[in-house]
C-alpha positions as CSV (number, residue, x, y, z in Angstrom):
1,X,36.5,0.1,58.4
2,X,34.1,3.0,58.7
3,X,33.0,2.7,55.0
4,X,32.5,-1.0,55.6
5,X,30.3,-0.2,58.6
6,X,28.4,2.4,56.6
7,X,27.5,-0.1,53.9
8,X,26.1,-2.4,56.6
9,X,24.7,0.3,58.9
10,X,21.2,-1.1,59.6
11,X,22.8,-4.4,60.7
12,X,25.3,-2.6,62.9
13,X,22.3,-1.2,64.8
14,X,20.8,-4.7,65.1
15,X,24.1,-5.9,66.5
16,X,23.9,-3.1,69.1
17,X,20.5,-4.3,70.2
18,X,21.7,-7.8,70.6
19,X,24.8,-6.7,72.5
20,X,22.6,-4.6,74.9
21,X,20.6,-7.7,75.7
22,X,23.4,-10.2,76.2
23,X,26.0,-7.9,77.8
24,X,24.1,-6.3,80.8
25,X,27.3,-5.4,82.6
26,X,28.8,-3.5,79.7
27,X,25.4,-1.8,79.1
28,X,25.3,-0.6,82.7
29,X,28.8,0.9,82.3
30,X,27.7,2.9,79.2
31,X,24.6,4.5,80.8
32,X,26.4,7.6,82.4
33,X,28.0,8.4,79.0
34,X,24.8,8.4,76.9
35,X,24.3,12.2,76.9
36,X,27.9,12.6,75.7
37,X,27.4,10.1,72.9
38,X,24.2,11.8,71.9
39,X,26.1,15.1,71.6
40,X,28.6,13.3,69.4
41,X,25.9,11.9,67.2
42,X,24.4,15.3,66.7
43,X,27.9,16.6,65.8
44,X,28.4,13.9,63.2
45,X,25.0,14.6,61.7
46,X,25.7,18.3,61.3
47,X,29.2,17.6,60.1
48,X,27.8,15.5,57.3
49,X,25.2,18.1,56.3
50,X,27.3,21.2,56.5
51,X,26.2,24.8,56.9
52,X,25.4,25.6,53.3
53,X,23.0,22.7,52.9
54,X,21.4,23.4,56.3
55,X,20.7,27.0,55.3
56,X,19.2,25.9,52.0
57,X,16.9,23.5,53.8
58,X,15.7,26.1,56.3
59,X,15.1,28.8,53.6
60,X,11.4,29.0,52.8
61,X,10.5,25.8,54.8
62,X,10.3,27.0,58.4
63,X,6.6,28.0,58.3
64,X,5.5,24.7,56.9
65,X,7.8,22.8,59.3
66,X,6.2,24.7,62.2
67,X,2.7,23.6,60.9
68,X,3.7,20.0,60.6
69,X,5.3,19.9,64.0
70,X,2.4,21.6,65.8
71,X,0.2,18.9,64.3
72,X,2.6,16.1,65.3
73,X,3.5,17.4,68.8
74,X,0.4,19.2,69.9
75,X,-2.7,18.3,68.0
76,X,-1.9,14.6,67.9
77,X,-1.4,14.1,71.7
78,X,-4.4,16.2,72.5
79,X,-6.6,14.0,70.2
80,X,-5.0,10.9,71.7
81,X,-5.8,12.1,75.2
82,X,-9.4,12.8,74.2
83,X,-9.9,9.3,72.7
84,X,-8.2,7.5,75.6
85,X,-10.4,9.4,78.1
86,X,-13.5,8.6,76.1
87,X,-12.7,4.9,76.2
88,X,-11.8,5.0,79.9
89,X,-8.1,4.0,79.3
90,X,-6.4,7.2,80.4
91,X,-5.1,5.7,83.6
92,X,-3.4,2.7,81.9
93,X,0.5,2.6,81.8
94,X,0.1,1.9,78.1
95,X,-2.0,5.1,77.6
96,X,0.6,7.1,79.5
97,X,3.4,5.6,77.3
98,X,1.4,6.4,74.1
99,X,0.9,10.1,75.2
100,X,4.6,10.4,76.0
101,X,5.5,9.2,72.5
102,X,2.9,11.5,70.9
103,X,4.0,14.7,72.5
104,X,7.8,14.2,72.2
105,X,10.0,15.7,69.5
106,X,12.1,13.7,67.1
107,X,14.9,11.5,68.4
108,X,18.4,13.0,68.1
109,X,19.6,10.2,65.9
110,X,16.9,10.7,63.2
111,X,19.1,12.6,60.7
112,X,21.7,9.8,61.0
113,X,19.1,7.2,60.4
114,X,17.6,9.0,57.4
115,X,21.1,9.2,55.9
116,X,21.7,5.6,56.7
117,X,18.6,4.7,54.6
118,X,19.9,6.5,51.6
119,X,18.1,9.9,51.9
120,X,19.4,13.4,52.5
121,X,19.3,14.3,56.2
122,X,18.7,18.0,56.0
123,X,14.9,17.8,56.3
124,X,15.3,15.5,59.3
125,X,17.7,17.9,61.0
126,X,15.2,20.7,60.4
127,X,12.4,18.8,62.0
128,X,14.7,18.0,65.0
129,X,15.8,21.6,65.5
130,X,12.4,23.2,65.2
131,X,10.6,20.4,67.0
132,X,12.9,20.7,70.0
133,X,12.7,24.5,70.0
134,X,8.9,24.5,70.2
135,X,8.6,21.6,72.6
136,X,8.6,23.8,75.8
137,X,5.5,25.4,74.4
138,X,3.7,22.4,72.9
139,X,4.0,20.3,76.1
140,X,2.1,22.9,78.2
141,X,-1.5,21.9,77.3
142,X,-0.6,18.2,77.3
143,X,0.9,18.3,80.7
144,X,-1.9,20.4,82.0
145,X,-4.4,17.7,80.9
146,X,-2.1,14.9,82.2
147,X,-0.4,16.1,85.4
148,X,0.6,12.5,86.1
149,X,3.3,12.9,83.4
150,X,5.3,15.2,85.6
151,X,6.1,18.9,86.3
152,X,6.1,21.4,83.5
153,X,9.3,23.1,84.7
154,X,11.4,20.0,84.6
155,X,10.2,19.1,81.1
156,X,10.9,22.6,79.8
157,X,14.4,22.6,81.4
158,X,15.2,19.2,79.9
159,X,14.0,20.4,76.4
160,X,16.1,23.6,76.7
161,X,19.2,21.6,77.7
162,X,18.7,19.3,74.7
163,X,18.3,22.4,72.5
164,X,21.6,23.8,73.8
165,X,23.4,20.5,73.1
166,X,22.0,20.4,69.6
167,X,23.0,24.1,69.0
168,X,26.5,23.7,70.3
169,X,27.2,20.4,68.6
170,X,25.8,21.7,65.3
171,X,27.7,25.0,65.6
172,X,31.0,23.2,66.1
173,X,30.4,20.9,63.2
174,X,29.3,23.7,60.9
175,X,32.5,25.7,61.8
176,X,34.6,22.8,60.9
177,X,32.8,22.3,57.6
178,X,32.9,26.0,56.9
179,X,36.6,26.6,57.5
180,X,38.5,23.3,57.8
181,X,36.7,20.7,55.8
182,X,34.9,22.5,53.0
183,X,34.7,19.9,50.3
184,X,34.7,16.4,51.6
185,X,34.8,13.5,49.1
186,X,32.0,10.9,48.9
187,X,34.3,8.4,50.6
188,X,34.9,10.8,53.5
189,X,31.2,11.3,53.9
190,X,30.8,7.5,54.0
191,X,33.3,7.5,56.8
192,X,31.1,9.9,58.7
193,X,28.1,7.6,58.1
194,X,30.1,4.6,59.4
195,X,31.1,6.5,62.5
196,X,27.4,7.5,63.1
197,X,26.3,3.8,62.7
198,X,29.0,2.7,65.2
199,X,28.0,5.4,67.7
200,X,24.3,4.6,67.4
201,X,25.1,1.0,68.1
202,X,27.1,1.8,71.2
203,X,24.3,4.1,72.5
204,X,21.7,1.5,72.2
205,X,23.8,-0.9,74.2
206,X,23.5,1.5,77.1
207,X,19.8,2.2,76.5
208,X,19.0,-1.5,76.6
209,X,20.3,-1.8,80.2
210,X,16.7,-1.1,81.4
211,X,15.3,-4.2,79.9
212,X,17.9,-6.8,80.8
213,X,16.3,-7.5,84.3
214,X,12.8,-7.6,82.9
215,X,13.7,-10.0,80.2
216,X,15.1,-12.5,82.8
217,X,12.6,-11.9,85.6
218,X,9.4,-11.0,83.8
219,X,9.6,-12.3,80.2
220,X,5.8,-12.1,79.7
221,X,5.7,-8.5,80.7
222,X,8.7,-7.7,78.5
223,X,7.1,-9.2,75.4
224,X,3.8,-7.5,76.1
225,X,5.6,-4.1,76.2
226,X,7.7,-5.1,73.2
227,X,4.5,-5.9,71.2
228,X,3.1,-2.5,72.2
229,X,6.1,-0.4,71.1
230,X,6.5,-2.3,67.9
231,X,2.8,-1.7,66.9
232,X,2.9,2.0,68.0
233,X,6.3,2.8,66.4
234,X,5.8,1.1,63.1
235,X,2.1,1.8,63.0
236,X,2.7,5.6,63.2
237,X,5.4,5.3,60.6
238,X,3.1,3.3,58.3
239,X,0.3,6.0,58.6
240,X,2.7,8.8,57.6
241,X,4.2,6.7,54.8
242,X,0.7,6.2,53.3
243,X,0.0,9.9,53.3
244,X,3.5,10.9,51.9
245,X,4.4,8.1,49.5
246,X,3.4,10.2,46.5
247,X,5.2,13.3,47.7
248,X,7.8,14.8,45.3
249,X,10.3,15.5,48.0
250,X,11.3,12.0,49.0
251,X,13.9,13.2,51.5
252,X,11.2,15.2,53.4
253,X,8.8,12.3,53.2
254,X,11.4,9.9,54.7
255,X,12.2,12.4,57.5
256,X,8.5,12.7,58.4
257,X,8.0,8.9,58.4
258,X,11.0,8.3,60.6
259,X,10.0,11.1,63.0
260,X,6.4,9.8,63.3
261,X,7.3,6.8,65.3
262,X,10.7,7.7,66.7
263,X,10.3,10.3,69.4
264,X,12.7,11.5,72.2
265,X,10.9,10.0,75.1
266,X,14.0,10.2,77.3
267,X,13.3,13.9,77.8
268,X,10.3,13.2,80.0
269,X,12.0,10.7,82.3
270,X,13.6,13.5,84.3
271,X,10.1,14.9,85.0
272,X,8.1,11.7,85.7
273,X,7.2,11.1,89.3
274,X,8.8,7.9,90.6
275,X,5.4,6.2,91.0
276,X,4.8,6.7,87.3
277,X,8.3,6.1,86.1
278,X,8.9,2.7,87.7
279,X,6.4,0.7,85.5
280,X,7.5,2.7,82.4
281,X,11.3,1.9,82.6
282,X,10.7,-1.3,80.7
283,X,8.8,0.7,78.1
284,X,11.8,3.0,77.5
285,X,14.1,0.0,77.0
286,X,11.7,-1.9,74.7
287,X,11.1,1.3,72.7
288,X,14.7,1.2,71.5
289,X,14.1,-2.0,69.6
290,X,11.7,-0.7,66.9
291,X,13.6,2.5,66.9
292,X,16.9,0.8,66.0
293,X,15.1,-1.5,63.5
294,X,13.8,1.5,61.6
295,X,16.6,1.8,59.1
296,X,16.4,-1.8,58.3
297,X,12.6,-2.1,58.1
298,X,11.4,1.4,57.1
299,X,14.4,2.0,54.9
300,X,13.5,-0.9,52.7
301,X,9.8,0.2,52.5
302,X,10.7,3.8,51.6
303,X,13.1,2.7,48.9
304,X,10.6,0.3,47.3
305,X,7.8,2.9,47.6
């Protein structure tokens, strides 16, 4: 069954989006368990990669990875703030949402999505690990310029908690691969891919709980936010794809493309003041839709490019 799910992984994620919209009661039940499922997702990603391939990916690439991530998580949001201020849009909820996306690190499920699209996930895991590790530093100037986005302490603590979850989940998976499951067969790895697809689909059901009420009560507002996140997410991915389509390392290019539009915005929810968070809850829910469509849409583009 897991191999069957792996072969249809992008559509499994689409099914998760639909289930989240049509099963609001079930979605609400899953919300408390989202952190646990994210840890499981990180475990499966590290289990698929294994310690040897992760070490090889890190060797000689850390400095360049730091440079790319400083550009993506520090320079990009600062430029965005400057442009939004120049046009007088900085106080808009859409501007706040864009800055949150711009300064966040990669989503935890990015390595799973990259693997789902047919590329090796080591580069994506490297971007996730390093990006989360430097986030407590890169957010400082952004939050100083935009204090409405919340307190620095809360954001740093949330980033450190995620880093601990990533570290412990990866360590457990690497120990299993190093001592108990050293040489998995291709079909066994496909089982891991299928389990990742299933877990991603279940997670998105819980994440979609934020948009159920908006879809019923304020459909115009829902579709406005949906258009915004679709344009931002796929627009950022398209920009990176244009710049990396000729790169020799297609796995790294795929990882950069996926990361460009798919950022871990949930980290900042714990730090947002209630007055700012309330109008942005619908943004968080809508953002899951292009995120979970990425393997289906971006995967096809990357394979054809």
